[in-house]
Backbone and ligand atoms as CSV (ligand in chain L), in Angstrom:
chain,resi,resn,atom,element,x,y,z
A,1,MET,N,N,330.572,284.379,149.472
A,1,MET,CA,C,331.772,284.299,148.626
A,1,MET,C,C,331.441,284.710,147.193
A,2,ASN,N,N,332.382,285.346,146.549
A,2,ASN,CA,C,332.176,285.628,145.138
A,2,ASN,C,C,333.295,284.955,144.333
A,3,LEU,N,N,333.201,285.133,143.010
A,3,LEU,CA,C,334.155,284.413,142.143
A,3,LEU,C,C,335.618,284.795,142.406
A,4,LYS,N,N,335.826,286.046,142.874
A,4,LYS,CA,C,337.196,286.475,143.172
A,4,LYS,C,C,337.812,285.610,144.264
A,5,GLU,N,N,336.974,285.244,145.228
A,5,GLU,CA,C,337.466,284.407,146.324
A,5,GLU,C,C,337.614,282.949,145.884
A,6,LEU,N,N,336.932,282.592,144.801
A,6,LEU,CA,C,336.993,281.216,144.308
A,6,LEU,C,C,338.097,281.093,143.265
A,7,LYS,N,N,339.300,281.474,143.685
A,7,LYS,CA,C,340.403,281.558,142.721
A,7,LYS,C,C,341.295,280.321,142.754
A,8,PHE,N,N,340.978,279.386,143.626
A,8,PHE,CA,C,341.840,278.217,143.758
A,8,PHE,C,C,341.413,277.102,142.817
A,9,LYS,N,N,342.346,276.216,142.568
A,9,LYS,CA,C,342.046,275.058,141.718
A,9,LYS,C,C,341.430,273.964,142.597
A,10,GLY,N,N,340.617,273.126,141.958
A,10,GLY,CA,C,339.991,272.029,142.695
A,10,GLY,C,C,341.039,271.155,143.380
A,11,ILE,N,N,342.175,270.972,142.692
A,11,ILE,CA,C,343.214,270.101,143.260
A,11,ILE,C,C,343.795,270.708,144.549
A,12,GLN,N,N,343.779,272.030,144.652
A,12,GLN,CA,C,344.274,272.668,145.879
A,12,GLN,C,C,343.326,272.408,147.045
A,13,VAL,N,N,342.040,272.323,146.743
A,13,VAL,CA,C,341.059,271.982,147.785
A,13,VAL,C,C,341.338,270.549,148.261
A,14,VAL,N,N,341.592,269.655,147.303
A,14,VAL,CA,C,341.923,268.261,147.655
A,14,VAL,C,C,343.164,268.226,148.560
A,15,TYR,N,N,344.220,268.928,148.137
A,15,TYR,CA,C,345.468,268.878,148.903
A,15,TYR,C,C,345.311,269.516,150.279
A,16,TYR,N,N,344.488,270.536,150.386
A,16,TYR,CA,C,344.256,271.160,151.702
A,16,TYR,C,C,343.696,270.121,152.674
A,17,VAL,N,N,342.771,269.324,152.192
A,17,VAL,CA,C,342.154,268.307,153.055
A,17,VAL,C,C,343.145,267.163,153.323
A,18,VAL,N,N,343.907,266.809,152.299
A,18,VAL,CA,C,344.804,265.649,152.407
A,18,VAL,C,C,346.076,265.970,153.203
A,19,CYS,N,N,346.756,267.053,152.824
A,19,CYS,CA,C,348.036,267.388,153.459
A,19,CYS,C,C,348.396,268.837,153.144
A,20,LYS,N,N,348.521,269.641,154.200
A,20,LYS,CA,C,348.805,271.087,154.019
A,20,LYS,C,C,350.198,271.291,153.389
A,21,ARG,N,N,351.113,270.388,153.729
A,21,ARG,CA,C,352.466,270.489,153.170
A,21,ARG,C,C,352.426,270.255,151.652
A,22,LYS,N,N,351.665,269.275,151.253
A,22,LYS,CA,C,351.516,268.959,149.827
A,22,LYS,C,C,350.894,270.147,149.096
A,23,LEU,N,N,349.898,270.757,149.733
A,23,LEU,CA,C,349.252,271.938,149.143
A,23,LEU,C,C,350.282,273.033,148.899
A,24,TRP,N,N,351.120,273.302,149.893
A,24,TRP,CA,C,352.113,274.370,149.783
A,24,TRP,C,C,353.104,274.039,148.661
A,25,LEU,N,N,353.644,272.807,148.664
A,25,LEU,CA,C,354.653,272.420,147.665
A,25,LEU,C,C,354.087,272.529,146.250
A,26,PHE,N,N,352.906,271.992,146.063
A,26,PHE,CA,C,352.278,272.014,144.739
A,26,PHE,C,C,352.024,273.458,144.290
A,27,SER,N,N,351.488,274.267,145.208
A,27,SER,CA,C,351.095,275.633,144.858
A,27,SER,C,C,352.296,276.517,144.555
A,28,LYS,N,N,353.453,276.162,145.119
A,28,LYS,CA,C,354.669,276.953,144.862
A,28,LYS,C,C,355.408,276.426,143.634
A,29,GLY,N,N,354.780,275.536,142.920
A,29,GLY,CA,C,355.357,275.062,141.654
A,29,GLY,C,C,356.366,273.939,141.815
A,30,ILE,N,N,356.470,273.382,143.026
A,30,ILE,CA,C,357.387,272.246,143.227
A,30,ILE,C,C,356.588,271.001,142.880
A,31,SER,N,N,356.681,270.601,141.633
A,31,SER,CA,C,355.815,269.519,141.172
A,31,SER,C,C,356.580,268.223,140.987
A,32,MET,N,N,356.105,267.190,141.607
A,32,MET,CA,C,356.710,265.868,141.438
A,32,MET,C,C,355.687,264.949,140.758
A,33,GLU,N,N,354.513,265.495,140.504
A,33,GLU,CA,C,353.400,264.672,140.023
A,33,GLU,C,C,353.734,263.940,138.728
A,34,HIS,N,N,354.551,264.592,137.868
A,34,HIS,CA,C,354.841,263.954,136.578
A,34,HIS,C,C,355.702,262.706,136.737
A,35,PHE,N,N,356.336,262.554,137.933
A,35,PHE,CA,C,357.139,261.351,138.159
A,35,PHE,C,C,356.299,260.220,138.759
A,36,SER,N,N,355.072,260.536,139.123
A,36,SER,CA,C,354.288,259.575,139.882
A,36,SER,C,C,353.489,258.640,138.979
A,37,GLU,N,N,353.724,257.361,139.192
A,37,GLU,CA,C,353.012,256.341,138.418
A,37,GLU,C,C,351.516,256.404,138.726
A,38,ARG,N,N,351.223,256.710,139.984
A,38,ARG,CA,C,349.841,256.769,140.457
A,38,ARG,C,C,349.066,257.900,139.762
A,39,VAL,N,N,349.745,259.045,139.584
A,39,VAL,CA,C,349.108,260.172,138.903
A,39,VAL,C,C,348.852,259.802,137.442
A,40,SER,N,N,349.820,259.130,136.820
A,40,SER,CA,C,349.653,258.705,135.423
A,40,SER,C,C,348.467,257.761,135.293
A,41,LEU,N,N,348.338,256.881,136.278
A,41,LEU,CA,C,347.232,255.919,136.268
A,41,LEU,C,C,345.890,256.651,136.391
A,42,GLY,N,N,345.855,257.652,137.272
A,42,GLY,CA,C,344.646,258.465,137.452
A,42,GLY,C,C,344.273,259.185,136.168
A,43,LYS,N,N,345.293,259.726,135.493
A,43,LYS,CA,C,345.050,260.436,134.229
A,43,LYS,C,C,344.515,259.484,133.172
A,44,PHE,N,N,345.106,258.298,133.148
A,44,PHE,CA,C,344.678,257.291,132.173
A,44,PHE,C,C,343.202,256.938,132.389
A,45,LEU,N,N,342.841,256.801,133.651
A,45,LEU,CA,C,341.460,256.466,134.017
A,45,LEU,C,C,340.514,257.585,133.559
A,46,ASP,N,N,340.925,258.851,133.807
A,46,ASP,CA,C,340.128,260.018,133.386
A,46,ASP,C,C,339.915,260.007,131.877
A,47,GLU,N,N,340.988,259.673,131.155
A,47,GLU,CA,C,340.926,259.771,129.696
A,47,GLU,C,C,340.175,258.615,129.054
A,48,THR,N,N,340.129,257.491,129.762
A,48,THR,CA,C,339.527,256.319,129.130
A,48,THR,C,C,338.129,255.982,129.655
A,49,SER,N,N,337.760,256.515,130.841
A,49,SER,CA,C,336.422,256.231,131.370
A,49,SER,C,C,335.483,257.341,130.911
A,50,PHE,N,N,334.300,257.006,130.546
A,50,PHE,CA,C,333.265,257.964,130.133
A,50,PHE,C,C,333.804,258.930,129.073
A,51,LYS,N,N,334.591,258.426,128.148
A,51,LYS,CA,C,335.304,259.316,127.226
A,51,LYS,C,C,334.402,260.045,126.229
A,52,ASP,N,N,333.144,259.592,126.098
A,52,ASP,CA,C,332.246,260.283,125.162
A,52,ASP,C,C,331.481,261.427,125.822
A,53,GLU,N,N,331.653,261.598,127.121
A,53,GLU,CA,C,330.913,262.639,127.840
A,53,GLU,C,C,331.608,263.997,127.691
A,54,GLU,N,N,330.822,265.065,127.928
A,54,GLU,CA,C,331.343,266.438,127.831
A,54,GLU,C,C,332.106,266.808,129.097
A,55,ASP,N,N,333.319,267.370,128.927
A,55,ASP,CA,C,334.011,267.863,130.115
A,55,ASP,C,C,333.975,269.388,130.122
A,56,TYR,N,N,334.484,269.974,131.201
A,56,TYR,CA,C,334.540,271.436,131.297
A,56,TYR,C,C,335.786,271.820,132.070
A,57,SER,N,N,336.498,272.809,131.565
A,57,SER,CA,C,337.613,273.317,132.366
A,57,SER,C,C,337.829,274.798,132.099
A,58,ASP,N,N,338.299,275.494,133.125
A,58,ASP,CA,C,338.781,276.865,132.964
A,58,ASP,C,C,340.052,276.968,133.801
A,59,GLU,N,N,340.471,278.187,134.145
A,59,GLU,CA,C,341.759,278.288,134.847
A,59,GLU,C,C,341.738,277.665,136.249
A,60,ASN,N,N,340.551,277.476,136.820
A,60,ASN,CA,C,340.474,276.928,138.184
A,60,ASN,C,C,339.886,275.529,138.249
A,61,VAL,N,N,338.854,275.305,137.506
A,61,VAL,CA,C,338.199,274.007,137.646
A,61,VAL,C,C,338.386,273.148,136.390
A,62,SER,N,N,338.475,271.863,136.636
A,62,SER,CA,C,338.636,270.928,135.534
A,62,SER,C,C,337.721,269.739,135.838
A,63,ILE,N,N,336.538,269.815,135.298
A,63,ILE,CA,C,335.511,268.834,135.641
A,63,ILE,C,C,335.577,267.662,134.661
A,64,ASP,N,N,335.681,266.461,135.203
A,64,ASP,CA,C,335.873,265.288,134.346
A,64,ASP,C,C,334.771,265.175,133.298
A,65,PHE,N,N,333.512,265.290,133.735
A,65,PHE,CA,C,332.415,265.410,132.775
A,65,PHE,C,C,331.150,265.853,133.485
A,66,TYR,N,N,330.186,266.280,132.701
A,66,TYR,CA,C,328.920,266.709,133.298
A,66,TYR,C,C,327.759,266.152,132.491
A,67,THR,N,N,326.635,266.009,133.192
A,67,THR,CA,C,325.384,265.634,132.539
A,67,THR,C,C,324.342,266.635,133.040
A,68,THR,N,N,323.113,266.499,132.583
A,68,THR,CA,C,322.076,267.410,133.085
A,68,THR,C,C,320.907,266.602,133.635
A,69,GLU,N,N,320.368,267.134,134.734
A,69,GLU,CA,C,319.196,266.528,135.348
A,69,GLU,C,C,318.572,267.617,136.219
A,70,GLU,N,N,317.649,268.347,135.665
A,70,GLU,CA,C,317.081,269.542,136.307
A,70,GLU,C,C,318.189,270.495,136.720
A,71,GLY,N,N,319.244,270.538,136.004
A,71,GLY,CA,C,320.429,271.336,136.331
A,71,GLY,C,C,321.638,270.483,136.005
A,72,LEU,N,N,322.783,271.080,136.248
A,72,LEU,CA,C,324.019,270.370,135.910
A,72,LEU,C,C,324.377,269.322,136.969
A,73,VAL,N,N,324.849,268.175,136.526
A,73,VAL,CA,C,325.372,267.162,137.446
A,73,VAL,C,C,326.877,267.069,137.177
A,74,VAL,N,N,327.653,267.329,138.239
A,74,VAL,CA,C,329.116,267.357,138.121
A,74,VAL,C,C,329.655,265.957,138.421
A,75,HIS,N,N,330.457,265.412,137.504
A,75,HIS,CA,C,331.013,264.058,137.706
A,75,HIS,C,C,332.533,264.122,137.848
A,76,GLU,N,N,333.055,263.400,138.804
A,76,GLU,CA,C,334.501,263.258,138.965
A,76,GLU,C,C,334.842,261.778,139.012
A,77,ILE,N,N,335.924,261.419,138.322
A,77,ILE,CA,C,336.347,260.008,138.289
A,77,ILE,C,C,337.627,259.868,139.117
A,78,LYS,N,N,337.636,258.936,140.035
A,78,LYS,CA,C,338.793,258.773,140.911
A,78,LYS,C,C,339.274,257.330,140.923
A,79,LEU,N,N,340.558,257.217,141.244
A,79,LEU,CA,C,341.206,255.913,141.241
A,79,LEU,C,C,340.862,255.090,142.485
A,80,SER,N,N,340.902,255.767,143.645
A,80,SER,CA,C,340.706,255.020,144.888
A,80,SER,C,C,339.882,255.834,145.878
A,81,ARG,N,N,339.227,255.141,146.795
A,81,ARG,CA,C,338.381,255.823,147.777
A,81,ARG,C,C,339.173,256.278,149.010
A,82,ALA,N,N,340.478,256.073,149.002
A,82,ALA,CA,C,341.285,256.386,150.178
A,82,ALA,C,C,341.163,257.864,150.576
A,83,LEU,N,N,340.990,258.722,149.587
A,83,LEU,CA,C,340.909,260.158,149.869
A,83,LEU,C,C,339.491,260.681,149.631
A,84,GLU,N,N,338.532,259.863,149.960
A,84,GLU,CA,C,337.134,260.174,149.625
A,84,GLU,C,C,336.666,261.538,150.169
A,85,GLU,N,N,337.036,261.837,151.410
A,85,GLU,CA,C,336.587,263.110,151.989
A,85,GLU,C,C,337.098,264.284,151.148
A,86,ALA,N,N,338.368,264.205,150.749
A,86,ALA,CA,C,338.952,265.268,149.928
A,86,ALA,C,C,338.248,265.344,148.568
A,87,HIS,N,N,337.917,264.193,148.008
A,87,HIS,CA,C,337.212,264.178,146.714
A,87,HIS,C,C,335.836,264.833,146.836
A,88,ILE,N,N,335.169,264.565,147.962
A,88,ILE,CA,C,333.839,265.152,148.185
A,88,ILE,C,C,333.950,266.682,148.207
A,89,TRP,N,N,334.986,267.192,148.885
A,89,TRP,CA,C,335.146,268.655,148.947
A,89,TRP,C,C,335.532,269.238,147.591
A,90,GLN,N,N,336.253,268.482,146.804
A,90,GLN,CA,C,336.575,268.949,145.447
A,90,GLN,C,C,335.282,269.119,144.644
A,91,VAL,N,N,334.421,268.117,144.715
A,91,VAL,CA,C,333.160,268.186,143.964
A,91,VAL,C,C,332.278,269.322,144.504
A,92,LYS,N,N,332.254,269.473,145.829
A,92,LYS,CA,C,331.453,270.562,146.413
A,92,LYS,C,C,331.987,271.923,145.956
A,93,TYR,N,N,333.298,272.036,145.882
A,93,TYR,CA,C,333.913,273.285,145.404
A,93,TYR,C,C,333.475,273.563,143.962
A,94,TYR,N,N,333.521,272.541,143.124
A,94,TYR,CA,C,333.101,272.710,141.727
A,94,TYR,C,C,331.630,273.129,141.646
A,95,MET,N,N,330.813,272.480,142.480
A,95,MET,CA,C,329.381,272.796,142.462
A,95,MET,C,C,329.161,274.258,142.867
A,96,TYR,N,N,329.872,274.677,143.904
A,96,TYR,CA,C,329.699,276.047,144.384
A,96,TYR,C,C,330.257,277.053,143.368
A,97,TYR,N,N,331.383,276.704,142.803
A,97,TYR,CA,C,332.041,277.562,141.796
A,97,TYR,C,C,331.084,277.798,140.617
A,98,LEU,N,N,330.494,276.709,140.124
A,98,LEU,CA,C,329.586,276.831,138.971
A,98,LEU,C,C,328.321,277.601,139.352
A,99,SER,N,N,327.821,277.389,140.566
A,99,SER,CA,C,326.642,278.134,141.022
A,99,SER,C,C,326.936,279.629,141.013
A,100,ASN,N,N,328.177,279.981,141.382
A,100,ASN,CA,C,328.565,281.390,141.376
A,100,ASN,C,C,328.723,281.944,139.974
A,101,MET,N,N,328.741,281.069,138.983
A,101,MET,CA,C,328.756,281.513,137.573
A,101,MET,C,C,327.333,281.485,137.030
A,102,SER,N,N,326.376,281.417,137.946
A,102,SER,CA,C,324.939,281.395,137.613
A,102,SER,C,C,324.516,280.126,136.880
A,103,VAL,N,N,325.255,279.056,137.075
A,103,VAL,CA,C,324.861,277.768,136.504
A,103,VAL,C,C,324.009,277.046,137.553
A,104,LYS,N,N,322.880,276.512,137.131
A,104,LYS,CA,C,322.069,275.749,138.076
A,104,LYS,C,C,322.689,274.345,138.220
A,105,VAL,N,N,323.086,274.040,139.432
A,105,VAL,CA,C,323.748,272.747,139.664
A,105,VAL,C,C,322.847,271.876,140.540
A,106,SER,N,N,322.602,270.655,140.137
A,106,SER,CA,C,321.731,269.769,140.911
A,106,SER,C,C,322.496,269.017,141.998
A,107,TYR,N,N,323.530,268.297,141.597
A,107,TYR,CA,C,324.332,267.543,142.566
A,107,TYR,C,C,325.602,267.063,141.858
A,108,GLY,N,N,326.400,266.325,142.593
A,108,GLY,CA,C,327.626,265.798,142.001
A,108,GLY,C,C,327.674,264.288,142.158
A,109,ILE,N,N,328.488,263.659,141.349
A,109,ILE,CA,C,328.692,262.204,141.489
A,109,ILE,C,C,330.184,261.896,141.429
A,110,LEU,N,N,330.635,261.155,142.433
A,110,LEU,CA,C,332.006,260.650,142.410
A,110,LEU,C,C,331.974,259.232,141.872
A,111,HIS,N,N,332.819,258.954,140.903
A,111,HIS,CA,C,332.897,257.611,140.312
A,111,HIS,C,C,334.212,256.959,140.734
A,112,TYR,N,N,334.118,255.756,141.228
A,112,TYR,CA,C,335.307,254.950,141.530
A,112,TYR,C,C,335.190,253.676,140.694
A,113,PRO,N,N,335.556,253.765,139.413
A,113,PRO,CA,C,335.314,252.624,138.517
A,113,PRO,C,C,336.010,251.337,138.938
A,114,LYS,N,N,337.223,251.477,139.507
A,114,LYS,CA,C,337.941,250.250,139.909
A,114,LYS,C,C,337.209,249.507,141.012
A,115,GLN,N,N,336.516,250.269,141.856
A,115,GLN,CA,C,335.762,249.640,142.963
A,115,GLN,C,C,334.286,249.463,142.606
A,116,ARG,N,N,333.903,249.883,141.406
A,116,ARG,CA,C,332.499,249.844,140.953
A,116,ARG,C,C,331.578,250.547,141.942
A,117,LYS,N,N,332.022,251.736,142.375
A,117,LYS,CA,C,331.238,252.504,143.348
A,117,LYS,C,C,330.930,253.879,142.787
A,118,VAL,N,N,329.752,254.374,143.116
A,118,VAL,CA,C,329.441,255.775,142.818
A,118,VAL,C,C,328.890,256.394,144.104
A,119,LEU,N,N,329.161,257.683,144.262
A,119,LEU,CA,C,328.731,258.372,145.474
A,119,LEU,C,C,328.120,259.715,145.072
A,120,ARG,N,N,326.889,259.954,145.520
A,120,ARG,CA,C,326.259,261.241,145.224
A,120,ARG,C,C,326.726,262.289,146.221
A,121,VAL,N,N,326.935,263.500,145.739
A,121,VAL,CA,C,327.410,264.592,146.597
A,121,VAL,C,C,326.431,265.762,146.480
A,122,TYR,N,N,325.980,266.252,147.633
A,122,TYR,CA,C,325.072,267.405,147.647
A,122,TYR,C,C,325.760,268.565,148.342
A,123,PHE,N,N,325.292,269.758,148.026
A,123,PHE,CA,C,325.875,270.958,148.638
A,123,PHE,C,C,324.827,271.614,149.528
A,124,SER,N,N,325.115,271.689,150.823
A,124,SER,CA,C,324.149,272.258,151.767
A,124,SER,C,C,324.580,273.658,152.213
A,125,GLU,N,N,323.722,274.322,152.961
A,125,GLU,CA,C,324.083,275.657,153.470
A,125,GLU,C,C,325.272,275.580,154.416
A,126,GLU,N,N,325.297,274.518,155.227
A,126,GLU,CA,C,326.434,274.358,156.160
A,126,GLU,C,C,327.736,274.167,155.380
A,127,ASP,N,N,327.632,273.514,154.229
A,127,ASP,CA,C,328.833,273.300,153.409
A,127,ASP,C,C,329.452,274.625,152.974
A,128,GLN,N,N,328.588,275.620,152.775
A,128,GLN,CA,C,329.090,276.922,152.326
A,128,GLN,C,C,330.043,277.504,153.381
A,129,GLU,N,N,329.650,277.409,154.648
A,129,GLU,CA,C,330.484,277.894,155.756
A,129,GLU,C,C,331.796,277.116,155.815
A,130,GLU,N,N,331.681,275.786,155.681
A,130,GLU,CA,C,332.861,274.924,155.761
A,130,GLU,C,C,333.808,275.202,154.592
A,131,LEU,N,N,333.226,275.387,153.408
A,131,LEU,CA,C,334.045,275.668,152.225
A,131,LEU,C,C,334.770,277.011,152.391
A,132,LYS,N,N,334.072,277.967,152.972
A,132,LYS,CA,C,334.696,279.279,153.226
A,132,LYS,C,C,335.934,279.081,154.122
A,133,LYS,N,N,335.789,278.253,155.150
A,133,LYS,CA,C,336.925,277.999,156.059
A,133,LYS,C,C,338.075,277.325,155.310
A,134,ILE,N,N,337.729,276.388,154.425
A,134,ILE,CA,C,338.767,275.696,153.635
A,134,ILE,C,C,339.521,276.703,152.768
A,135,LEU,N,N,338.785,277.585,152.099
A,135,LEU,CA,C,339.427,278.540,151.182
A,135,LEU,C,C,340.285,279.543,151.961
A,136,GLU,N,N,339.798,279.949,153.135
A,136,GLU,CA,C,340.614,280.841,153.984
A,136,GLU,C,C,341.856,280.101,154.475
A,137,GLY,N,N,341.677,278.817,154.759
A,137,GLY,CA,C,342.809,277.992,155.207
A,137,GLY,C,C,343.860,277.869,154.108
A,138,ILE,N,N,343.412,277.706,152.874
A,138,ILE,CA,C,344.358,277.595,151.738
A,138,ILE,C,C,345.155,278.901,151.633
A,139,GLU,N,N,344.440,280.009,151.712
A,139,GLU,CA,C,345.082,281.335,151.634
A,139,GLU,C,C,346.184,281.442,152.698
A,140,LYS,N,N,345.861,281.003,153.892
A,140,LYS,CA,C,346.807,281.102,155.013
A,140,LYS,C,C,348.052,280.229,154.765
A,141,ILE,N,N,347.820,279.011,154.308
A,141,ILE,CA,C,348.960,278.104,154.036
A,141,ILE,C,C,349.863,278.704,152.953
A,142,LEU,N,N,349.250,279.270,151.925
A,142,LEU,CA,C,350.049,279.792,150.806
A,142,LEU,C,C,350.821,281.055,151.187
A,143,SER,N,N,350.386,281.711,152.272
A,143,SER,CA,C,351.107,282.924,152.689
A,143,SER,C,C,352.331,282.560,153.544
A,144,MET,N,N,352.492,281.273,153.861
A,144,MET,CA,C,353.631,280.875,154.687
A,144,MET,C,C,354.921,280.909,153.863
A,145,PRO,N,N,356.020,281.432,154.453
A,145,PRO,CA,C,357.275,281.500,153.689
A,145,PRO,C,C,357.904,280.133,153.447
A,146,LYS,N,N,357.586,279.183,154.316
A,146,LYS,CA,C,358.162,277.819,154.182
A,146,LYS,C,C,357.029,276.803,154.213
A,147,PRO,N,N,357.264,275.598,153.680
A,147,PRO,CA,C,356.184,274.601,153.742
A,147,PRO,C,C,355.898,274.184,155.180
A,148,PRO,N,N,354.650,273.848,155.489
A,148,PRO,CA,C,354.362,273.315,156.815
A,148,PRO,C,C,355.204,272.067,157.050
A,149,PRO,N,N,355.548,271.778,158.325
A,149,PRO,CA,C,356.390,270.607,158.581
A,149,PRO,C,C,355.727,269.302,158.166
A,150,LEU,N,N,356.579,268.334,157.913
A,150,LEU,CA,C,356.097,267.004,157.508
A,150,LEU,C,C,355.255,266.378,158.629
A,151,GLU,N,N,354.132,265.850,158.262
A,151,GLU,CA,C,353.321,265.095,159.229
A,151,GLU,C,C,353.166,263.705,158.634
A,152,VAL,N,N,353.505,262.699,159.412
A,152,VAL,CA,C,353.420,261.336,158.874
A,152,VAL,C,C,351.948,260.977,158.687
A,153,LYS,N,N,351.605,260.654,157.455
A,153,LYS,CA,C,350.219,260.321,157.138
A,153,LYS,C,C,350.164,258.942,156.493
A,154,PRO,N,N,349.027,258.272,156.607
A,154,PRO,CA,C,348.959,256.909,156.043
A,154,PRO,C,C,349.191,256.878,154.535
A,155,TYR,N,N,348.911,257.996,153.849
A,155,TYR,CA,C,349.046,257.975,152.391
A,155,TYR,C,C,350.387,258.529,151.915
A,156,CYS,N,N,351.319,258.847,152.849
A,156,CYS,CA,C,352.636,259.361,152.436
A,156,CYS,C,C,353.316,258.420,151.435
A,157,LYS,N,N,353.186,257.124,151.670
A,157,LYS,CA,C,353.880,256.149,150.817
A,157,LYS,C,C,353.408,256.214,149.374
A,158,LYS,N,N,352.176,256.671,149.166
A,158,LYS,CA,C,351.645,256.735,147.800
A,158,LYS,C,C,351.703,258.154,147.236
A,159,CYS,N,N,352.265,259.078,148.014
A,159,CYS,CA,C,352.282,260.490,147.612
A,159,CYS,C,C,353.431,260.756,146.638
A,160,ALA,N,N,353.185,261.621,145.650
A,160,ALA,CA,C,354.222,261.957,144.676
A,160,ALA,C,C,355.412,262.660,145.338
A,161,TYR,N,N,355.213,263.261,146.504
A,161,TYR,CA,C,356.281,263.986,147.198
A,161,TYR,C,C,357.023,263.121,148.217
A,162,GLU,N,N,356.739,261.834,148.251
A,162,GLU,CA,C,357.308,260.966,149.290
A,162,GLU,C,C,358.843,261.080,149.341
A,163,GLU,N,N,359.460,261.041,148.172
A,163,GLU,CA,C,360.917,261.100,148.148
A,163,GLU,C,C,361.410,262.460,148.636
A,164,PHE,N,N,360.683,263.502,148.235
A,164,PHE,CA,C,361.042,264.864,148.650
A,164,PHE,C,C,360.972,264.987,150.178
A,165,CYS,N,N,359.909,264.440,150.773
A,165,CYS,CA,C,359.694,264.578,152.213
A,165,CYS,C,C,360.579,263.648,153.028
A,166,TYR,N,N,360.808,262.445,152.528
A,166,TYR,CA,C,361.517,261.441,153.331
A,166,TYR,C,C,362.918,261.128,152.819
A,167,GLY,N,N,363.237,261.667,151.630
A,167,GLY,CA,C,364.516,261.295,150.992
A,167,GLY,C,C,365.738,261.872,151.679
L,1,SF4,S1,S,354.780,262.630,151.565
L,1,SF4,FE1,FE,353.270,262.875,153.230
L,1,SF4,S2,S,353.905,264.761,154.297
L,1,SF4,FE2,FE,354.936,264.752,152.308
L,1,SF4,S3,S,353.606,265.950,150.982
L,1,SF4,FE3,FE,353.041,263.801,150.737
L,1,SF4,S4,S,351.368,263.408,152.168
L,1,SF4,FE4,FE,352.362,265.337,152.773
């Protein structure tokens, strides 16, 4: 993969893992996130936790903060572990994205301050294949003329699109 193929935002990687319908709605500019109390809470947590650390963002990636340890360590702060798998892929995407910018990346850390948990994330060769499939999957979903049908998921009740999908 090259940087041209790494054109998606980290949040799109999260939504691909969480819900393909959500990915489509968000990517087509149908945004309900600003109405969501949960999103506001997540933003508040980002802004108030580790606030003295350096962050990084460009048009695709928005890294909560980074440190260095024989290379860059990518840190992401999250509200809840409910979507942990999706968070892991977001961090892996960031790690791979930065590596493609010739940045030496050591590993990633997911922070769940409310649960007092941290999780280390590594990027393996197998992950590269899996990430390629995810990015191709995102491309395919976005080429659909209509959103994928609603699938009842355990996190629908906490989703910013809940009213849109069930209203
Ligand atoms: S409410 Fe459920 S189906 Fe609708 S976008 Fe959210 S997670 Fe997906």
